[in-house]
Structures are given as structure tokens and as C-alpha cells.
N, C-alpha and C positions, 0 to 999 in steps of 0.2 A: 366301383360299384358292382360290376359284373363278377369280379373276383370274390367279393364278399358273398354275393348270392350263390356262386359256385361252392364256396366253403360251407354255406348253410345247407345246400343240397347234399354235400358230402357228409355233413353231420346227420342229416335226415335219412340217408340211404340205408343204414342198418335197421331202421325202425319201420320201413315201408311195409315189409311183410307182416309185422305185428299189427300194423294199422289195418291192412286188408283183412287180416284174420278177425280182428275185433268187428270190423264192418260186416263181414259175412256172418259172424256169429249173431250179431244183433239183427241183421236182416232176416235170418232164419226164424227169429221169434217175432217177425212182423213189426219191428220197432219203426217208429217214424224217424224222420231226419233230425228232429230236435233232440231226441233221446240219444241218437248216435253222436251228435255234436257235443252234448254234455258228457258222454262217456269219453270222447276224445279229449275234451278239456281236462277231465279228471286224470286221464293217462299222461297228458303233457305235464300237469302239475306234479304228478307222482314221479315222472322222469326227472324233472327239475330237482325235486327233493332228493331223489336217489343220487343224482350226479353231484349235487352240491354237498351232501353229507357223507359221502364215502370217498375212498381213495381215487375214484374216477373223476374227481373234480379237476385233476390235472388236464383232462380232456378239454375243459372249459377255458383253461388258461390260453390255449392256442387261439381261440376265438376272441378273447379279450385283447390279445396282442394284435389281432387284425382290426381292432376297433369296433368289434361287435359286442355289445353288452349282452348279458345273460337274458334280460327281459326281451330285447330285440330278437335274439336267437330263437327263443322258445315261442314268441308271438308269431314270428314269420313261419316257423315250422307248423304252428297251429293253423295259420291261414292257408298254407300250402296243402295241409292235410284236409282242411274243409273243402277246398276246391276239388281235390282228387276224390274225396268221399262223395261229394255231390254229383260229380260226373259218373262215378261208379254206381251210385244209388240210382240215378236216372237211367243208366244203361242196363244194369242187371236187375233192377227192382221189379221189372215186369215179368221176369222169368222165375223169380223165387216166390 
């Protein structure tokens, strides 16, 4: 279980900076948290589509071999991203 979670975090690692960038961009326009969540959901769906329809789908094969379905992978990434975004929004939201 912990190994699978570590693998999911390893998959999420390259996308953390993009996630923070989107959060900061939307916070600069005084967006509320619900709009940020919807934007993140759209980005996760776009990432799934991109990875499943291009040659990058080989990346997903590693996670399938670990027993992590594509739906589980992207849903856990979204949940992790929501927690990080909420924390970041509450922490930095007062300064922007």
C-alpha cells in the first residue's frame, strides 16, 4: 500500500510546479476555491487524455503493472492536489 502511494507521488512529482502555477495564476485574479478546484479537475482530465492518447501511455503501463488502475491513479492525484491547493490557498490567500 505504501509502495503504491509512493509510486503515485512519483507520478505526481513533475506536475507539482504546474499545479502551483495554475493556483497562483487563478489566485491573482481573486478566484474562489471552487473555481480553482474545477480548473484542477479540467487539467487532470486533460492530462489523462494526453497520456492515454499519445506515446506517453507507456508511462501508465508501469502503474498498471503495480496494480494501480488509471482511474485510481488520477483520482488520487486529484485528491492530493486538492489538499495541497487548499492548504496553499488558506496560507497564501490572505497575502494576495
